[in-house]
C-alpha positions in Angstrom: 0.1 -0.2 0.1 1.2 3.7 -0.5 2.7 5.4 2.4 0.4 7.3 4.3 3.0 10.4 3.6 2.0 9.7 -0.3 -1.5 9.9 0.8 -1.0 12.9 2.9 0.9 14.9 -0.2 -1.8 13.7 -2.4 0.5 11.1 -4.3 -0.6 8.8 -6.6 0.4 5.0 -6.0 2.4 3.2 -8.8 -0.3 1.9 -10.3 -3.8 1.2 -8.7 -2.9 -2.1 -7.7 -0.4 -1.0 -4.7 -3.4 1.3 -2.9 -6.6 -0.5 -1.6 -8.7 2.9 -2.4 -7.6 3.2 -6.2 -7.7 -0.6 -6.6 -11.3 0.2 -5.2 -12.5 3.2 -7.2 -11.5 1.0 -10.6 -14.5 1.3 -12.5 -16.5 -1.9 -13.4 -18.1 -2.9 -16.9 -20.5 -5.2 -17.3 -23.5 -6.3 -19.8 -24.0 -5.5 -23.4 -27.2 -4.3 -25.8 -26.9 -3.2 -29.2 -29.8 -1.7 -30.7 -31.9 -3.2 -34.3 -29.9 -1.3 -36.4 -26.7 -2.0 -34.8 -26.1 1.7 -34.6 -25.8 2.0 -30.7 -24.4 0.2 -27.9 -25.2 0.7 -24.5 -23.0 -0.6 -21.1 -23.3 -0.6 -17.6 -20.5 1.1 -15.9 -20.3 0.8 -11.7 -18.5 3.9 -10.0 -17.7 4.1 -6.4 -19.6 6.5 -4.2 -17.6 9.7 -2.4 -17.9 8.0 0.7 -16.6 4.7 -0.1 -19.4 2.4 0.8 -21.0 1.5 -2.4 -21.1 1.4 -5.7 -23.5 3.7 -8.0 -24.2 2.2 -12.0 -25.0 4.7 -15.1 -25.8 3.2 -18.4 -22.7 4.4 -21.3 -23.0 4.6 -24.6 -20.1 3.3 -27.2 -19.5 3.8 -30.7 -20.0 0.1 -32.2 -17.1 1.5 -35.0 -14.8 2.5 -33.0 -14.3 6.0 -33.8 -16.3 8.1 -31.0 -15.2 8.3 -27.2 -17.9 6.4 -25.0 -20.5 8.8 -23.6 -22.5 8.5 -20.3 -26.2 9.0 -20.8 -27.7 8.2 -17.3 -27.2 9.8 -14.5 -29.3 9.1 -10.8 -28.2 8.5 -7.0 -29.9 5.7 -7.6 -28.1 3.8 -10.9 -29.8 2.0 -13.7 -29.4 -1.2 -14.8 -31.0 -4.3 -17.1 -30.7 -2.0 -20.5 -32.5 -3.8 -23.5 -33.6 -2.5 -26.7 -36.8 -2.2 -27.8 -37.0 -2.4 -32.1 -38.4 1.0 -32.7 -34.9 2.1 -31.3 -35.8 3.1 -27.9 -33.8 2.2 -24.6 -35.6 0.6 -21.9 -34.0 0.1 -18.4 -35.0 -0.8 -14.8 -34.2 2.1 -11.6 -35.1 3.3 -8.5 -34.5 6.8 -9.2 -36.8 9.2 -8.2 -39.7 10.0 -11.0 -39.3 14.0 -11.1 -43.5 13.6 -11.9 -44.5 12.5 -8.6 -41.4 12.9 -6.1 -42.9 12.2 -2.8 -43.8 8.6 -3.9 -41.3 5.5 -2.4 -38.7 4.5 -4.6 -39.3 0.9 -6.3 -37.8 0.2 -9.3 -39.5 1.4 -12.0 -39.3 0.6 -15.9 -38.1 3.6 -17.9 -37.4 4.7 -21.2 -34.7 6.6 -23.2 -36.3 8.2 -26.7 -34.5 6.6 -29.6 -33.7 10.4 -30.8 -32.3 11.4 -27.5 -33.7 13.8 -24.6 -34.9 13.1 -20.8 -35.9 9.7 -19.9 -39.0 9.1 -18.2 -41.2 6.7 -16.2 -43.2 4.2 -18.3 -44.7 2.0 -15.6 -44.3 1.7 -12.3 -45.9 -0.9 -9.2 -45.5 -1.5 -5.5 -43.4 -4.4 -6.4 -40.6 -3.1 -9.0 -39.5 -4.9 -12.0 -36.5 -6.8 -12.5 -35.1 -8.1 -15.5 -36.2 -7.3 -18.9 -36.9 -8.8 -22.5 -37.2 -7.1 -25.9 -39.1 -8.7 -28.7 -36.0 -7.9 -31.6 -38.4 -7.8 -34.8 -41.8 -6.0 -33.1 -42.3 -3.9 -30.3 -43.2 -6.2 -28.0 -41.6 -5.5 -24.1 -41.8 -7.7 -21.4 -40.6 -7.7 -17.8 -40.4 -10.0 -14.6 -41.7 -8.8 -11.6 -42.2 -10.3 -8.2 -45.6 -10.7 -6.5 -46.9 -11.7 -3.3 -47.8 -15.4 -3.8 -51.9 -15.2 -2.2 -52.5 -11.8 -4.8 -55.5 -12.4 -7.2 -53.7 -9.3 -9.6 -52.3 -5.5 -8.8 -53.8 -3.6 -6.8 -54.3 -6.5 -4.1 -50.9 -7.3 -5.0 -50.5 -3.5 -3.6 -52.6 -4.1 -0.9 -51.1 -7.1 0.7 -47.2 -5.5 0.2 -48.6 -2.7 3.0 -50.6 -4.7 5.1 -47.0 -6.6 5.5 -44.9 -3.5 5.9 -47.7 -1.8 8.2 -48.1 -4.3 10.2 -43.8 -5.6 10.4 -44.2 -9.3 9.0 -41.5 -11.0 8.2 -42.8 -14.3 8.6 -42.8 -16.7 5.5 -44.9 -19.7 5.2 -43.0 -22.5 3.5 -44.7 -25.7 1.4 -41.9 -26.9 -0.1 -38.0 -26.5 -1.5 -35.4 -24.4 -1.5 -36.5 -21.9 1.3 -33.1 -19.5 0.9 -30.4 -19.1 -2.7 -27.0 -18.1 -1.9 -28.3 -14.9 0.1 -32.3 -14.3 -0.5 -35.0 -15.5 1.4 -37.0 -17.0 -0.7 -41.0 -15.7 -0.6 -43.2 -14.7 -0.3 -42.7 -13.2 -3.5 -42.9 -15.0 -6.6 -41.6 -14.2 -10.0 -44.2 -13.9 -12.9 -43.8 -12.8 -16.4 -45.6 -10.2 -17.7 -46.8 -8.5 -21.1 -46.2 -4.9 -20.8 -49.1 -3.2 -23.3 -50.9 0.0 -23.6 -53.6 0.6 -21.0 -56.7 3.0 -20.9 -56.3 7.0 -20.8 -56.7 7.8 -16.9 -58.5 11.1 -17.9 -60.7 10.9 -21.5 -61.2 14.6 -23.1 -58.6 15.7 -20.9 -56.0 18.3 -22.9 -52.5 16.7 -23.9 -49.0 17.8 -25.0 -47.8 16.3 -28.2 -45.2 14.8 -26.1 -47.4 12.6 -23.5 -47.5 9.4 -24.3 -50.0 6.0 -23.6 -50.2 4.9 -19.8 -48.8 1.2 -19.9 -49.7 -2.0 -18.1 -49.3 -5.1 -17.2 -50.4 -8.6 -18.3 -49.8 -11.5 -16.1 -48.5 -14.1 -18.3 -47.9 -16.8 -15.6 -50.5 -16.5 -12.9 -50.9 -19.8 -12.0 -46.5 -20.4 -12.3 -46.5 -21.0 -8.9 -42.4 -21.1 -7.3 -41.8 -22.5 -11.1 -40.0 -19.2 -12.9 -37.5 -18.5 -9.2 -33.8 -18.6 -11.1 -35.6 -19.4 -14.6 -33.8 -18.3 -17.8 -36.2 -17.3 -20.5 -35.9 -16.0 -24.5 -38.7 -14.3 -26.2 -39.0 -15.5 -29.9 -37.9 -12.4 -32.1 -41.6 -12.1 -33.6 -42.7 -11.6 -29.8 -45.5 -13.8 -29.8 -43.9 -16.5 -27.6 -41.7 -16.7 -24.6 -39.1 -20.2 -23.9 -38.5 -20.6 -20.0 -36.9 -23.2 -17.6 -40.0 -24.4 -15.3 -38.6 -25.9 -12.0 -40.7 -28.7 -11.4 -40.8 -29.8 -8.0 -40.1 -33.1 -7.0 -40.8 -35.8 -4.4 -38.3 -36.0 -1.5 -37.4 -32.3 -1.8 -36.1 -32.6 -5.3 -36.9 -31.0 -8.5 -35.6 -30.8 -12.2 -35.8 -27.5 -14.8 -37.9 -28.8 -17.5 -38.5 -26.5 -20.8 -41.8 -24.4 -21.5 -43.3 -22.3 -24.1 -45.9 -19.3 -22.9 -48.0 -18.3 -25.8 -48.2 -14.4 -25.8 -51.8 -13.5 -26.9 -53.4 -16.3 -25.2 -51.3 -16.2 -21.9 -51.4 -20.8 -21.6 -47.8 -22.0 -20.8 -46.7 -25.6 -22.4 -44.5 -27.9 -21.3 -41.9 -28.6 -23.9 -39.4 -30.9 -22.7 -39.8 -32.9 -19.2 -37.6 -35.7 -19.1 -36.4 -37.6 -16.2 -32.8 -36.9 -15.1 -32.2 -34.1 -16.9 -33.0 -30.4 -17.1 -33.6 -28.1 -19.7 -32.9 -24.0 -20.6 -33.4 -21.7 -23.5 -30.7 -20.5 -25.5 -31.6 -17.7 -28.5 -34.5 -18.4 -30.9 -33.5 -18.5 -34.5 -34.4 -14.7 -36.4 -37.0 -17.1 -38.7 -38.7 -17.8 -35.1 -38.2 -21.7 -36.2 -35.5 -23.0 -34.1 -34.6 -22.5 -30.1 -31.0 -23.9 -29.0 -31.9 -26.0 -25.9 -29.3 -26.4 -23.5 -29.4 -30.0 -20.9 -27.7 -30.7 -18.3 -28.0 -34.3 -17.0 -28.8 -34.9 -12.8 -24.7 -35.7 -11.3 -25.0 -38.8 -9.3 -22.0 -39.9 -7.1 -20.2 -41.7 -9.7 -20.7 -39.6 -12.8 -20.4 -35.4 -13.4 -23.3 -34.2 -15.4 -23.0 -33.8 -19.0 -24.0 -30.4 -20.5 -25.1 -30.9 -24.3 -26.9 -28.1 -26.9 -29.7 -29.2 -29.0 -31.8 -27.8 -31.8 -35.5 -27.8 -31.7 -38.0 -27.3 -34.1 -40.6 -25.1 -32.4 -42.7 -24.1 -36.0 -45.5 -26.3 -35.4 -47.9 -26.1 -32.6 -46.3 -27.0 -29.4 -46.7 -31.4 -28.8 -46.4 -33.5 -26.0 -43.0 -33.4 -24.2 -41.9 -36.8 -24.9 -42.7 -36.8 -28.5 -40.6 -33.1 -28.4 -37.8 -34.7 -26.4 -37.4 -37.5 -29.1 -37.5 -34.5 -32.1 -34.2 -32.8 -30.0 -31.4 -32.7 -32.9 -28.1 -32.8 -31.1 -26.0 -30.1 -31.9 -21.9 -30.8 -31.8 -22.0 -33.4 -29.2 -18.9 -34.4 -30.4 -17.2 -31.6 -28.8 -15.4 -32.5 -25.8 -16.9 -29.0 -23.9 -19.4 -26.9 -21.8 -21.0 -24.7 -24.5 -22.8 -21.8 -23.7 -24.9 -20.4 -26.3 -24.6 -16.7 -27.3 -26.4 -15.7 -30.6 -27.7 -16.6 -33.9 -25.8 -15.0 -36.5 -28.6 -13.2 -38.9 -29.3 -15.9 -41.6 -29.6 -18.6 -39.1 -26.7 -20.3 -40.6 -24.6 -20.7 -37.1 -24.7 -20.1 -34.0 -22.4 -18.3 -31.8 -21.1 -19.9 -28.3 -18.4 -19.5 -25.5 -16.9 -22.0 -24.1 -13.7 -22.4 -21.0 -10.9 -23.8 -23.4 -7.8 -24.2 -21.5 -7.2 -21.1 -19.7 -9.4 -18.9 -22.1 -13.0 -18.9 -22.8 -13.3 -18.2 -26.5 -16.1 -17.0 -28.9 -16.4 -20.5 -31.1 -19.1 -20.9 -34.3 -21.2 -23.5 -34.5 -22.5 -24.4 -37.9 -26.2 -25.5 -38.5 -26.7 -26.0 -41.6 -25.8 -29.5 -43.3 -24.9 -32.2 -40.5 -25.8 -29.9 -37.5 -25.3 -33.1 -35.3 -21.4 -33.0 -36.6 -20.8 -29.4 -36.1 -18.4 -28.3 -37.1 -17.1 -26.1 -34.6 -14.6 -22.9 -35.1 -12.7 -21.2 -33.2 -13.4 -17.3 -34.0 -11.1 -15.3 -30.8 -7.4 -16.7 -30.8 -6.2 -14.6 -27.5 -6.3 -16.2 -24.4 -9.1 -14.0 -22.9 -12.2 -14.7 -21.8 -15.9 -13.2 -23.5 -19.4 -12.4 -22.3 -22.4 -10.8 -23.4 -21.6 -11.6 -26.9 -24.5 -10.0 -29.5 -24.3 -9.9 -33.7 -24.4 -6.8 -35.8 -27.4 -7.0 -37.9 -25.4 -7.7 -41.0 -23.7 -10.5 -39.8 -19.9 -9.3 -40.2 -19.0 -8.6 -36.8 -20.2 -9.3 -33.5 -19.8 -7.2 -29.9 -18.6 -8.8 -26.5 -17.1 -7.9 -23.3 -13.6 -9.7 -23.0 -11.7 -10.0 -20.1 -8.2 -11.6 -18.9 -5.8 -11.3 -15.9 -4.3 -8.9 -18.0 -7.5 -6.4 -17.9 -11.2 -6.1 -16.7 -13.8 -6.2 -19.2 -13.8 -4.2 -21.5 -16.2 -3.8 -24.9 -14.3 -5.5 -28.7 -16.1 -5.6 -31.7 -14.9 -8.9 -33.4 -15.0 -9.8 -36.7 -16.8 -12.7 -37.7 -14.9 -13.5 -41.0 -11.3 -13.9 -39.4 -11.8 -13.6 -35.8 -10.0 -10.2 -35.1 -11.0 -8.5 -32.3 -10.6 -4.3 -31.8 -10.9 -2.5 -28.8 -13.9 0.1 -29.1 -13.4 3.4 -26.8 -14.1 2.8 -23.4 -15.5 4.6 -20.4 -11.9 4.0 -18.9 -8.7 3.0 -19.5 -7.3 -0.5 -19.3 -5.5 -0.3 -15.1 -1.8 -0.7 -15.8 -0.2 -3.1 -12.9 3.7 -4.4 -12.5 4.5 -7.5 -12.9 4.5 -10.1 -15.7 2.0 -13.3 -16.7 3.3 -16.4 -17.7 1.5 -19.9 -18.4 2.6 -23.0 -16.6 1.6 -26.7 -16.1 3.1 -30.0 -15.0 2.0 -33.8 -15.6 0.4 -35.7 -12.9 1.4 -39.0 -11.6 -1.5 -40.3 -14.0 -0.1 -38.3 -16.5 -3.0 -35.6 -17.0 -1.2 -31.9 -17.9 -1.8 -29.6 -14.8 -1.9 -26.4 -16.3 -2.2 -23.0 -14.2 -1.2 -18.7 -14.8 1.6 -17.7 -13.1 1.3 -14.2 -11.8 5.1 -12.7 -10.8 6.3 -9.1 -9.3 8.9 -7.3 -11.2 12.2 -8.4 -9.7 11.5 -11.6 -8.7 15.2 -13.5 -9.5 17.3 -16.1 -8.3 19.1 -13.6 -6.4 16.0 -12.1 -4.8 12.8 -14.9 -5.1 9.4 -14.2 -4.6 7.1 -16.0 -2.0 4.7 -17.3 -3.5 0.9 -17.8 -2.5 -1.0 -20.6 -4.3 -4.8 -20.0 -5.2 -7.6 -22.1 -5.5 -10.7 -21.6 -7.8 -13.9 -22.2 -5.9 -17.1 -24.2 -8.2 -15.3 -26.4 -8.6 -16.6 -26.7 -12.0 -14.4 -23.7 -13.1 -11.4 -22.4 -14.3 -9.2 -19.5 -13.6 -9.4 -17.6 -16.9 -11.2 -14.5 -16.6 -10.7 -11.0 -14.4 -12.0 -11.1 -11.3 -12.6 -8.3 -8.8 -12.9 -10.0 -5.7 -9.8 -12.5 -6.6 -7.3 -10.3 -8.0 -3.9 -11.0 -7.8 -2.2 -8.2 -9.1 -3.3 -6.8 -5.4 -0.7 -9.3 -3.6 1.9 -9.2 -6.7 2.2 -5.2 -6.0 3.2 -6.5 -2.5 6.0 -8.6 -3.9 4.0 -12.0 -3.7 4.3 -15.2 -7.0 0.6 -16.1 -7.0 -0.1 -19.4 -9.1 -3.5 -19.4 -10.5 -3.9 -23.3 -11.2 -6.9 -25.3 -13.0 -7.0 -28.8 -11.0 -8.9 -32.1 -11.3 -12.9 -30.7 -11.5 -11.9 -27.7 -13.7 -13.8 -26.7 -16.7 -12.0 -26.4 -20.0 -10.0 -29.6 -20.6 -12.6 -32.5 -21.5 -15.2 -34.3 -19.2 -12.0 -36.3 -18.3 -10.6 -33.5 -16.3 -13.7 -33.3 -14.6 -14.8 -36.7 -13.8 -11.2 -37.4 -12.2 -12.2 -35.8 -9.1 -15.7 -36.2 -9.1 -17.3 -37.2 -5.5 -13.4 -37.6 -4.5 -12.2 -33.9 -4.4 -9.8 -34.7 -1.9 -7.5 -37.1 -4.1 -6.5 -36.0 -7.7 -7.9 -32.3 -6.7 -5.5 -32.7 -3.9 -2.3 -34.1 -5.7 -3.0 -32.0 -8.5 -2.4 -28.7 -6.5 0.4 -30.3 -4.9 2.3 -31.5 -8.3 1.7 -28.0 -9.9 3.1 -26.6 -6.5 6.2 -28.0 -6.8 6.8 -27.6 -9.9 6.7 -24.0 -9.7 8.6 -23.6 -6.4 11.6 -25.3 -8.2 12.0 -22.6 -10.3 14.9 -19.8 -9.1 12.4 -16.8 -9.1 10.2 -18.6 -6.6 11.3 -18.7 -2.7 10.1 -22.5 -2.1 10.6 -21.7 1.4 7.8 -19.2 1.5 4.4 -20.2 0.4 0.7 -19.7 1.5 -2.2 -21.7 0.1 -6.1 -19.5 -0.2 -9.0 -20.4 -1.7 -12.7 -19.6 -1.4 -16.0 -21.8 -1.1 -14.5 -25.1 -3.1 -10.6 -23.1 -2.7 -11.5 -22.5 0.9 -12.5 -26.5 1.2 -9.2 -27.3 -0.4 -7.9 -25.0 2.0 -9.1 -26.5 4.7 -8.0 -30.5 2.7 -4.9 -28.9 2.6 -4.4 -27.6 5.9 -5.0 -31.5 7.3 -2.9 -33.1 4.5 0.2 -30.8 4.4 2.1 -28.7 6.6 4.3 -27.1 3.9 2.6 -24.1 3.5 3.9 -21.2 6.0 0.0 -19.8 6.2 -3.0 -21.1 4.6 -6.4 -18.4 4.2 -10.0 -20.1 3.9 -13.0 -18.1 2.7 -16.6 -19.4 2.9 -15.4 -22.6 2.8 -17.0 -26.2 3.0 -15.9 -27.9 6.3 -18.2 -30.8 7.8 -19.3 -32.2 4.9 -22.1 -34.1 6.8 -22.7 -30.9 8.2 -23.2 -28.9 4.8 -25.1 -31.3 3.1 -28.3 -30.8 4.7 -27.9 -26.9 5.7 -26.9 -25.6 2.3 -29.5 -23.8 -0.3 -29.0 -26.4 -2.6 -29.2 -29.5 -0.9 -30.7 -31.6 -3.6 -27.9 -31.2 -5.5 -25.1 -31.8 -3.2 -26.8 -35.2 -2.2 -26.8 -36.0 -5.2 -22.9 -35.4 -6.1 -21.7 -37.7 -3.3 -23.2 -40.3 -1.0 -22.9 -40.1 2.9 -19.7 -42.5 2.7 -18.2 -40.1 0.0 -18.6 -37.1 1.8 -17.6 -39.0 4.7 -14.1 -40.1 3.0 -13.6 -36.0 2.0 -14.6 -34.2 4.9 -11.7 -31.6 6.0 -13.1 -31.6 9.5 -11.7 -34.8 10.6 -8.3 -34.2 10.0 -8.2 -31.1 12.9 -5.9 -32.4 14.6 -3.3 -32.7 11.9 -3.6 -29.2 10.9 -0.4 -27.2 12.5 -0.2 -24.3 10.1 -1.7 -21.2 11.3 -5.0 -20.5 9.0 -7.1 -17.3 8.4 -10.8 -18.1 8.7 -13.4 -15.9 6.6 -16.9 -16.1 6.5 -20.4 -13.9 6.0 -23.4 -14.4 8.0 -25.3 -14.0 4.9 -24.0 -17.2 2.6 -26.4 -19.6 2.5 -24.8 -21.7 0.1 -22.1 -22.1 2.3 -23.6 -21.3 5.9 -22.0 -20.0 8.7 -22.1 -22.7 10.9 -19.4 -24.1 8.5 -17.1 -21.1 9.8 -18.2 -21.4 13.2 -17.4 -25.3 13.8 -14.1 -24.4 11.8 -13.2 -21.9 14.3 -14.5 -23.7 17.4 -12.4 -27.0 16.0 -9.2 -25.2 15.4 -8.9 -23.6 18.2 -10.2 -26.7 20.8 -8.2 -29.6 18.4 -5.5 -28.7 15.9 -2.1 -28.6 16.9 -2.4 -24.4 17.4 -5.5 -24.8 19.6 -5.9 -21.5 22.2 -2.9 -22.0 24.6 -3.9 -21.2 28.7 -4.5 -17.7 27.7 -6.5 -18.2 25.2 -4.4 -16.8 22.3 -4.2 -18.9 19.1 -2.1 -18.1 15.7 -5.0 -18.5 13.9 -7.8 -15.6 13.0 -11.3 -15.4 12.1 -12.2 -12.7 10.0 -16.3 -12.4 10.0 -19.0 -10.2 8.6 -22.3 -10.4 9.8 -24.1 -8.8 6.5 -22.2 -10.2 4.0 -22.8 -13.2 2.1 -21.0 -15.9 0.2 -18.8 -12.8 -1.1 -17.6 -9.4 -0.2 -19.6 -7.1 -2.1 -19.6 -4.0 0.1 -16.1 -2.3 -1.1 -15.4 -1.0 2.5 -15.9 -4.8 3.5 -13.3 -5.7 0.2 -10.5 -2.7 1.6 -11.0 -4.7 5.1 -10.6 -8.3 3.3 -7.9 -7.6 1.5 -6.1 -5.7 4.2 -6.7 -8.9 7.2 -5.6 -11.3 4.3 -2.3 -8.9 3.7 -1.1 -8.6 7.2 -2.1 -12.4 8.0 0.7 -13.2 5.2 2.8 -11.2 6.0 3.6 -12.0 9.8 3.2 -15.5 8.5 5.3 -15.3 5.3 7.4 -12.4 5.5 8.0 -12.1 9.9 6.4 -8.6 9.3 3.8 -7.0 11.7 1.6 -5.1 9.2 -1.2 -3.1 10.7 -4.6 -4.6 10.6 -6.9 -1.9 8.7 -7.9 0.9 10.8 -11.5 0.4 10.1 -11.7 -2.5 12.6 -11.2 -0.2 15.3 -8.2 -2.9 16.9 
């Protein structure tokens, strides 16, 4: 961190990564929306408020041609999100900022619109429960929103009355009759999501004089009044003609289980038809073809203790009236099933000849093109982007010559780019902020596991690391576990520690995506085996380098990475410090208490969970551990962190002494969840981690963050 003298004098640090305040203030880009004519590209930019306690969001317009500078088009304290272009070119978004025409109304997330030809944004629809996701039909003016209603409400007026009664009577209780009851950090219920069509309403005052800019009122038509909890966490798409919404739909099963079926909602009639419903399989909709005839479908098989999930793409002919679910499943056309990757469908080419997808691929997540003409079952699959970056939010220009996406890597945060669909060349568009500069270098390294499997990793090195001045090493273990170190992360950013002189190792062991199903299956149901030995193998290889100090190493991880940090602590004493964040500790306890127990309990048998549970090895832990947990974490409940902390102090080799003192530490966040989202807490998180590492690796007693008040 910058010295106090430098901060007092107002000097800038060497890079934003040398000072946490500067790092947290870096603008953060997310999401892309492209106008139907391809002339306007909009993204959302989050910036830190003056107090450093909250990020505010605004919409920015980028130049698809790459000639003009980015410009901000919205501005409010409450921020704006969810930008969607209508076919007319109007830009819709949601915001809780005050309506200038009703300034005394309670703030609620309303639907706003920016005219296509510019001008002030205005509220077009508001309701007591607010609105969330927006959908727009590409070829028509049809607009749809997802919004929450109290499950017992009969209509919008009744919903508002029920909400008011709960609020006035300070009732927070929720009565459940099904599972789940929590999700990540949210208590589910008493509201449930519904899909609404946004339609013209009746004039409120017939005959009243109006001005030429008066807009007709809008109203909502509930397309899913009987959906129950089926649309919770649903993925929905709308056909280009606006006639049909396709959505995943949660189907409750026996023994608190469920799976996602695929449904079609007829917009005109408001009816819902099940298209795909297969035992042991969940279905999710991808984009609809430009001619409205073909739906991309993503399927995911249920896991079992012996088998990892299979994720595959299909095409479904939706041009004829909906048929029975069993016949529709039989009509699914496989798409690139011979490709050993987990694709995420992004967009069709305008002529319907191919589909663009992204997929993890050996430390990157490129854009691929899959041909859907001819032999759809075989592909072919062509990689478009050649760089080692991760692409998201892919949208295609109407002429089909180019696409736009957000691109990031460990060298830069998300930025908007234009992709030439003929050759795959990418061009960075003028952005709201420049790339943050860092000091250090990034290398791709690898080793070979005992079974002959390649284990790859990224290694971030500080400037000056050499044989004469080797750097201490931090092993960072990713979460998931089905994931990969391949994209920029604000929460686990290696350059902050590289700026302090550490080398950071980011491996993809067994269970990581982007290397084929075999790499996942190697660690399936055996978390403490191949994933652990892979991590130790790549660490063994890296510490042999002359620029790495093998006598000063630490391990860190969050979620599954935290689980693995706990497992590492109980199975080796090679590290001088271990940081475990939001970590699984006692798998028999974790399984039934996580927010998604149904998934977990399919993944391991009770015996497998016991064999892989870190808590059984607490007596072997001789390494100082920093335990970090948020109380609002429902995915890995706080009970894991509390039990880990108690058992470290009572049973590990570094248990509390006769004076109650210990080398272990517990950083607890009462109002954070699985992630540390509030910027002032992120500053504390990084500050405590740096203090703990310096104390145990460098024999330095750096102060803890002053914000802790210690």
